C-alpha positions in Angstrom: -8.0 -26.6 17.8 -9.9 -26.0 14.5 -8.3 -24.4 11.5 -10.5 -21.3 12.0 -9.5 -21.1 15.7 -5.8 -21.4 14.7 -6.1 -18.6 12.1 -8.5 -16.2 13.8 -7.9 -17.0 17.4 -7.3 -14.0 19.7 -8.2 -15.7 23.0 -6.2 -14.3 25.9 -4.6 -11.6 23.8 -4.6 -8.1 25.3 -6.3 -5.5 23.2 -7.0 -1.7 23.4 -9.8 -0.1 21.4 -10.0 3.7 21.5 -13.4 5.2 20.9 -14.7 1.8 21.7 -17.9 2.8 23.5 -20.0 3.4 20.4 -20.1 3.0 16.6 -17.4 1.1 14.8 -15.2 1.1 17.9 -17.8 -0.8 19.7 -18.0 -3.3 16.8 -14.2 -3.7 17.0 -14.3 -4.2 20.8 -17.3 -6.6 20.5 -15.7 -9.0 18.1 -12.5 -9.2 20.2 -14.5 -9.8 23.4 -16.7 -12.4 21.7 -13.5 -14.2 20.6 -12.0 -14.2 24.1 -9.5 -11.4 24.0 -8.8 -9.3 27.1 -10.2 -5.9 26.0 -9.6 -2.4 27.3 -12.2 0.0 25.9 -11.1 3.6 26.0 -13.6 6.5 25.5 -14.0 10.1 26.6 -17.7 9.7 27.5 -18.0 8.2 31.0 -21.7 7.3 30.7 -21.4 5.6 27.3 -18.2 3.8 28.5 -19.9 2.3 31.5 -22.8 1.0 29.4 -20.5 -0.4 26.7 -18.3 -2.3 29.2 -21.4 -3.8 30.9 -22.9 -4.8 27.5 -19.6 -6.3 26.2 -19.0 -8.3 29.4 -22.6 -9.5 29.5 -23.2 -13.2 30.2 -20.2 -14.2 28.1 -17.7 -13.8 30.8 -15.4 -11.7 28.6 -12.7 -9.8 30.3 -13.5 -6.2 29.4 -12.5 -3.1 31.3 -13.1 0.6 30.6 -10.8 3.7 30.8 -11.7 7.4 30.4 -9.4 8.8 27.7 -9.0 11.9 25.6 -6.7 10.6 22.8 -5.7 14.2 22.0 -3.8 14.1 25.3 -0.5 12.4 24.4 0.6 12.0 28.0 -2.7 10.4 29.0 -2.6 8.1 26.1 0.9 6.9 26.9 0.0 6.5 30.5 -3.0 4.3 29.7 -1.0 2.0 27.4 1.7 1.8 30.0 -0.9 0.9 32.6 -2.3 -1.8 30.4 1.1 -3.4 30.1 1.8 -3.0 33.8 -1.4 -4.9 34.6 -1.4 -7.5 31.9 2.3 -7.8 31.0 1.9 -7.0 27.3 -0.3 -5.4 24.7 -1.0 -7.5 21.5 -3.6 -5.5 19.6 -4.4 -1.8 19.4 -7.2 -0.2 17.5 -6.5 3.5 17.1 -10.1 4.3 16.3 -11.3 7.3 18.3 -12.8 10.0 16.2 -15.2 13.0 16.4 -17.5 14.8 14.0 -17.0 18.5 13.7 -17.7 21.1 11.0 -19.8 21.1 7.9 -19.1 19.6 4.4 -18.8 21.6 1.2 -22.3 20.4 0.3 -23.4 23.3 2.6 -22.3 27.0 2.3 -20.8 27.0 5.9 -18.5 24.1 4.8 -17.1 25.9 1.8 -13.3 26.3 1.9 -13.3 30.1 2.6 -16.0 29.9 5.3 -15.3 26.8 7.3 -15.0 27.1 11.1 -11.3 26.7 12.0 -12.1 25.9 15.7 -14.0 22.9 14.5 -11.2 22.1 12.1 -8.5 22.1 14.8 -10.6 20.1 17.2 -11.2 17.4 14.7 -7.5 17.2 13.6 -6.4 16.9 17.3 -8.6 13.8 17.8 -8.9 12.1 14.4 -5.2 12.6 13.4 -3.1 13.4 16.4 -5.0 11.0 18.6 -4.2 8.2 16.2 -0.5 9.1 16.2 -0.4 9.2 20.0 -2.1 5.8 20.3 0.1 4.1 17.8 3.2 5.6 19.4 2.3 4.4 22.8 1.4 0.9 21.6 4.5 0.6 19.4 6.8 1.4 22.3 5.8 -1.9 24.0 5.2 -4.0 20.8 8.8 -3.3 19.7 10.1 -4.7 22.9 7.8 -7.8 22.5 8.7 -8.1 18.8 5.1 -8.7 18.0 1.8 -7.0 17.8 -1.0 -5.8 15.5 -2.0 -2.1 15.2 -5.2 -1.2 13.3 -6.0 2.4 12.5 -9.4 3.8 11.4 -9.0 5.7 8.2 -11.9 6.3 5.8 -12.8 6.2 2.1 -12.8 10.0 2.6 -9.1 9.8 3.0 -8.7 7.9 -0.3 -10.4 10.5 -2.5 -12.1 13.9 -2.3 -15.5 13.6 -0.6 -17.8 16.6 -0.7 -20.1 15.0 1.8 -17.6 15.3 4.6 -15.8 18.4 6.1 -12.4 19.4 4.9 -10.9 18.6 8.3 -12.2 15.0 8.2 -10.8 14.3 4.7 -7.5 15.9 5.6 -7.2 13.9 8.9 -8.1 10.6 7.3 -5.8 11.1 4.3 -3.0 11.7 6.8 -4.0 8.6 8.7 -3.6 6.6 5.5 0.0 7.7 4.9 0.9 7.6 8.6 -0.3 4.0 8.7 2.0 3.1 5.7 5.0 5.0 7.2 4.5 3.3 10.6 4.1 -0.1 9.0 7.4 0.3 7.1 9.1 1.4 10.3 7.7 -1.2 12.7 8.1 -4.2 10.4 11.7 -4.5 11.7 10.2 -5.5 15.0 7.5 -7.8 13.6 4.8 -5.3 14.4 2.1 -5.0 11.8 0.1 -1.8 11.1 -2.9 -1.7 8.8 -5.8 0.6 8.3 -9.5 0.0 7.9 -11.2 2.5 5.6 -14.9 2.5 6.3 -17.3 4.0 3.9 -20.7 5.3 5.0 -21.9 3.5 8.1 -24.9 4.1 10.3 -23.1 5.2 13.5 -23.4 7.7 16.3 -20.0 9.3 15.5 -18.6 11.0 18.5 -22.0 11.0 20.2 -23.3 13.3 17.5 -26.6 11.5 17.1 -27.9 8.9 14.7 -27.8 9.4 10.9 -30.7 11.6 9.8 -33.1 10.2 7.1 -32.0 13.0 4.8 -28.3 12.2 5.2 -29.0 8.5 4.8 -30.8 9.1 1.6 -27.9 11.1 0.2 -25.4 8.3 1.0 -27.7 5.5 -0.2 -27.8 7.2 -3.6 -24.0 7.0 -4.1 -23.4 3.5 -2.7 -23.6 0.7 -5.3 -25.1 -1.7 -2.7 -27.8 0.9 -2.2 -27.5 1.3 1.6 -25.3 2.5 4.4 -23.3 -0.2 6.3 -24.2 -1.7 9.7 -21.3 -1.6 12.2 -21.6 -5.4 12.6 -20.5 -5.7 9.0 -17.0 -4.5 9.9 -16.3 -7.1 12.5 -14.9 -9.7 10.1 -12.2 -7.5 8.8 -11.3 -6.3 12.3 -10.8 -9.8 13.5 -8.7 -10.7 10.4 -6.4 -7.8 11.0 -6.1 -8.4 14.7 -5.4 -12.1 14.4 -2.7 -14.4 12.9 -4.8 -14.7 9.7 -3.2 -11.5 8.6 0.4 -12.4 9.6 1.8 -11.4 6.2 -0.3 -8.2 5.9 1.1 -4.8 6.8 0.8 -1.3 5.4 -2.5 -2.1 3.8 -5.6 0.1 3.7 -8.8 -1.9 3.4 -12.0 -0.3 2.3 -15.3 -1.5 3.7 -17.7 0.7 1.8 -20.5 -1.1 -0.1 -18.7 -0.2 -3.3 -18.7 3.6 -2.5 -15.3 4.1 -4.0 -16.6 2.9 -7.4 -18.5 6.1 -7.8 -18.3 9.5 -6.3 -20.9 12.0 -5.0 -21.3 15.2 -7.0 -22.0 18.7 -5.7 -25.0 20.7 -7.0 -24.1 23.6 -9.3 -24.2 27.1 -8.0 -26.3 29.7 -9.8 
């Protein structure tokens, strides 16, 4: 076995990726599958899920299965994780990634604090925050018994500072995910279970099936990213593998931005006449 295989090897490990049928979730699932993990992809969209599982399995012979899941349903999330353990005997890696896009940012009048749509607000909080909590709870219950495991949450640079390009609900949910990750890491360290967060900056993804990034939105983001462009989902695979594998065996409670330097400078809002 090479040094790289010894450090980053996940072959045979059992992994769950929520929201894994598209975007960053697909990137997480793909690197695990490419490296030989047994991957369960969970997503609410049946058509997208079927296509993702087929693509991830491909000609590589990777063991990839799919499961329909609404992560905002705590009982369903727990049942899925329990089923994974019943089938495979354990769960070693969990990416609590599923997220949706709802609402408008303060860049637009309908996203101003006193005018934002509270139905959109509550829908996003249910998935992007509560869904993360439910997924981590369900995985932790088994990882504590195993006395091992790596949990990775998807936070955001929008959870590390104010971000006028994203809705209030999104920044609130992701900020909560950041602190939840730290709290869970402190709690679960007693059982040798690690919990870390990836904080993506602007990536070109089809978040929650909402469609590709528009040229106008891409231009706005490009202007505030020091590297001058939005990220490609493939560029997050390296960090995902690091946090899933033994290469991060002494890392827990960390929040790791992958943002093209976006946190180095912040977007501004135009003045109001």
